[in-house]
C-alpha positions in Angstrom: -4.8 25.8 -8.9 -7.9 25.7 -6.6 -9.9 27.6 -9.3 -9.0 25.0 -11.9 -10.0 22.2 -9.6 -13.3 23.9 -8.7 -14.1 24.5 -12.3 -13.3 21.0 -13.3 -10.3 22.0 -15.5 -8.3 19.0 -14.4 -5.9 19.1 -17.3 -4.9 22.7 -16.3 -4.6 21.7 -12.7 -2.5 18.7 -13.6 -0.1 21.0 -15.6 0.1 23.4 -12.6 0.9 20.5 -10.2 3.6 19.2 -12.5 5.1 22.6 -12.9 5.1 23.3 -9.1 6.7 19.9 -8.4 9.4 20.1 -10.9 12.9 20.7 -9.5 14.8 23.5 -11.2 18.2 25.1 -10.5 20.4 28.0 -11.5 23.8 29.0 -10.4 22.6 30.1 -6.9 19.6 28.1 -5.8 17.4 25.0 -6.4 13.7 25.7 -6.8 11.1 23.2 -5.8 7.5 24.3 -5.1 6.4 21.6 -2.6 6.8 23.9 0.4 5.0 26.8 -1.3 2.2 24.4 -2.4 1.5 23.0 1.1 2.0 26.4 2.7 -0.6 28.0 0.4 -2.9 25.0 0.3 -2.5 22.9 3.5 -5.7 21.1 2.6 -4.6 20.2 -0.9 -4.8 16.4 -0.4 -8.3 16.7 1.1 -9.5 18.8 -1.8 -8.0 16.4 -4.3 -9.5 13.4 -2.6 -12.9 15.1 -2.7 -12.9 16.8 -6.1 -10.1 15.4 -8.3 -8.8 12.0 -7.1 -7.0 11.4 -10.3 -4.6 14.3 -9.5 -3.5 12.5 -6.3 -1.1 10.5 -8.5 0.4 13.6 -10.0 0.9 15.1 -6.6 2.5 11.9 -5.1 4.6 11.3 -8.2 6.0 14.9 -7.8 7.1 14.1 -4.3 9.7 11.7 -5.5 13.1 12.5 -7.2 14.9 9.7 -8.9 18.5 9.9 -10.1 19.3 9.3 -13.8 22.4 7.2 -12.9 22.0 3.5 -12.1 24.6 1.9 -9.8 24.6 -1.9 -9.7 21.0 -2.0 -10.6 20.0 0.6 -8.0 18.8 4.1 -8.6 19.0 6.7 -5.9 15.7 8.3 -4.9 14.6 11.1 -2.5 11.1 11.2 -1.0 9.8 14.6 0.0 7.3 13.3 2.7 7.7 16.1 5.3 4.3 17.6 4.6 2.6 14.2 4.6 3.7 13.6 8.2 3.5 17.1 9.8 2.0 20.5 9.4 3.9 23.8 9.4 3.2 24.2 13.1 4.7 20.8 13.8 1.4 19.0 14.6 0.5 15.7 13.0 -0.8 16.0 9.5 -4.1 14.4 8.4 -2.8 13.7 4.9 -2.5 9.9 5.5 -5.9 9.8 7.1 -7.4 11.5 4.0 -5.6 9.0 1.7 -6.8 6.0 3.9 -10.4 7.3 3.8 -10.3 7.0 0.0 -10.1 3.2 0.4 -8.2 2.9 -2.8 -5.8 -0.1 -2.7 -3.8 1.1 -5.7 -3.3 4.5 -4.1 -2.1 2.8 -0.9 0.6 1.0 -3.0 2.1 4.2 -4.3 5.8 4.3 -3.4 5.4 7.6 -1.4 2.4 6.3 0.6 4.1 2.9 1.2 7.3 4.5 2.3 5.5 6.8 4.8 3.5 4.0 6.2 6.5 1.8 6.7 8.5 4.7 8.2 5.8 5.5 10.7 5.3 1.9 11.6 9.0 1.1 12.0 10.0 4.2 13.9 6.9 5.1 16.0 3.8 2.9 15.8 5.4 -0.6 16.1 6.9 0.0 19.6 3.8 1.8 20.9 1.6 -1.0 19.5 3.4 -3.8 21.2 3.8 -1.9 24.5 0.1 -1.2 24.7 -0.9 -4.7 23.8 1.6 -6.5 26.1 -0.9 -6.5 28.9 -3.5 -8.1 26.6 -1.1 -10.9 25.7 -0.2 -11.4 29.4 -3.9 -11.6 30.3 -4.5 -14.1 27.5 -1.7 -16.4 28.9 -3.0 -16.1 32.5 -6.6 -16.6 31.3 -5.6 -19.8 29.5 -3.6 -21.0 32.6 -6.5 -20.3 35.0 -9.3 -21.7 32.8 -7.7 -24.6 31.2 -4.1 -25.6 32.2 -4.1 -25.2 36.0 -7.8 -25.8 36.3 -7.6 -29.3 34.8 -6.8 -30.8 38.1 -9.8 -29.3 39.8 -12.4 -30.6 37.4 -15.3 -32.9 38.5 -14.2 -36.4 39.3 -10.6 -35.5 40.2 -11.1 -33.4 43.3 -8.5 -35.3 45.2 -5.8 -33.8 42.9 -6.8 -30.2 43.9 -3.8 -29.1 46.0 -3.4 -25.8 47.8 -0.8 -24.6 45.3 -3.1 -25.2 42.4 -6.0 -23.5 44.1 -3.9 -20.4 45.0 -2.4 -20.2 41.5 -5.9 -20.4 39.8 -7.2 -17.7 42.3 -4.3 -15.4 41.7 -4.6 -15.6 37.9 -8.3 -14.9 38.0 -7.8 -12.1 40.5 -5.3 -10.5 38.1 -7.8 -10.8 35.2 -10.8 -9.5 37.2 -9.2 -6.6 39.0 -6.0 -5.5 37.3 -6.7 -6.2 33.6 -10.5 -5.5 33.8 -9.9 -2.4 36.0 -7.4 -0.7 33.7 -9.4 -1.9 30.7 -12.6 -0.1 31.9 -10.7 3.1 32.9 -9.2 3.3 29.4 -12.5 2.7 27.5 -14.6 4.8 29.8 -12.4 7.7 28.8 -12.8 6.8 25.2 -16.6 6.6 25.6 -16.7 10.0 27.3 -14.6 11.4 24.5 -17.0 9.9 21.9 -20.1 11.3 23.7 -18.7 14.8 23.5 -18.6 14.6 19.7 -21.4 16.8 18.4 -21.3 16.2 14.7 -22.9 13.2 12.9 -19.6 12.6 11.2 -18.3 11.1 14.4 -21.4 8.7 14.7 -22.2 5.4 13.1 -25.4 3.4 12.8 -25.3 0.4 15.1 -28.5 -1.6 15.1 -30.4 1.3 13.8 -29.2 3.6 16.6 -26.6 6.4 16.1 -23.7 5.8 18.4 -20.2 7.5 18.5 -18.0 5.8 16.0 -15.3 5.3 18.7 -17.7 3.0 20.6 -18.6 0.9 17.6 -14.9 0.5 16.7 -14.2 -0.8 20.2 -17.3 -3.0 20.5 -15.3 -6.2 21.2 -13.5 -4.5 24.1 -16.9 -3.6 25.8 -18.2 -7.1 25.1 -15.2 -8.6 26.8 -15.7 -6.3 29.8 -19.3 -7.4 30.2 -18.3 -11.1 29.9 -15.6 -10.6 32.6 -18.1 -8.9 34.9 -20.5 -11.8 34.5 -17.6 -14.3 35.0 -16.7 -12.5 38.3 -20.3 -12.8 39.5 -20.6 -16.5 38.5 -17.0 -17.6 39.4 -17.2 -20.8 41.6 -14.3 -19.6 43.7 -16.2 -16.4 44.6 -19.4 -18.4 45.3 -17.4 -20.9 47.5 -15.7 -18.3 49.6 -15.8 -19.3 53.3 -16.0 -23.0 52.4 -13.3 -25.6 53.2 -10.8 -26.0 51.8 -9.9 -22.3 51.2 -10.4 -21.1 47.6 -12.0 -24.3 46.5 -14.4 -24.4 43.6 -16.3 -27.4 44.7 -19.2 -26.7 47.0 -23.0 -26.6 46.5 -23.1 -23.0 45.4 -20.1 -23.6 43.1 -21.7 -26.6 41.4 -24.9 -24.5 40.8 -23.0 -21.7 38.9 -20.4 -23.9 37.3 -22.3 -24.7 34.0 -23.0 -21.0 33.3 -19.5 -20.1 34.2 -18.1 -22.5 31.7 -20.1 -20.9 28.9 -19.0 -17.4 30.0 -15.4 -18.7 30.1 -15.6 -19.9 26.5 -17.1 -16.5 25.5 -14.3 -14.7 27.3 -11.6 -16.8 25.6 -13.2 -16.1 22.2 -13.2 -12.3 22.8 -9.6 -12.3 24.0 -8.4 -14.2 20.9 -10.4 -11.8 18.7 -8.6 -8.8 20.4 -5.2 -10.7 20.2 -5.7 -11.1 16.4 -4.5 -7.5 16.1 -1.0 -8.9 16.4 -1.5 -10.1 12.8 -0.5 -6.5 11.9 3.1 -7.1 13.1 4.3 -6.3 9.5 2.6 -3.7 7.2 4.1 -5.5 4.2 2.5 -8.8 5.2 -0.8 -7.3 6.4 -1.2 -5.6 3.1 -1.8 -9.0 1.4 -3.7 -10.6 4.4 
């Protein structure tokens, strides 16, 4: 099979794949060559993606068995997707990554690929995705409260409405953003940056502004931009600059009025970055996101 692919004999390779992926049976056993195929050629999908992409359809079609009988308009089908998900040693397979790297929308709509993607999303990825991003959504809510909702009574011209409860609420929300969210955010992405810097091959690098940087950094650029904005906001926060002034935790003092214009600009940029990151929640359904 590999010889036929290397020599460009795609018709012969297609016939071999169809023969291997045909289910046969005798009185004792059923015979199906999918296990032998992936055991002998664990990189078969990568080789097909590189040298014979048209044969991917033959391979994927062979991983589906459909019953001849139709019951109330439905036909039973069996998807043999084990080797797409895991390797023989139980580790995660790179088959889906190879298919995604093809960037072929028609291939992604193949029933086997769509079934595996929906299965992984529903059983594993969805819960992990929402759990990891719950902190981001909480931060977005607290950010909106501290910068717009609760802060509205402390704006210029209505200082007399600035009560102690409002001042403490705004300060607590901003403290959570600066220290809890930003701290955990930086720890996570510093680890990612260190991992990316250890990559030695150019395959793990991308050109960003004419400079080669680890691809993991370019993919998380909005996260690092948000971190820089939050650091700048912490330095220019009127509450921080008015510490020691009366009343406690006020935003209105000489120092606070000086930094207030630049802080408002940074606050807008921070909100923009948070909403960009929160847009990942548009992927709450693979079926809907496929047409987005």
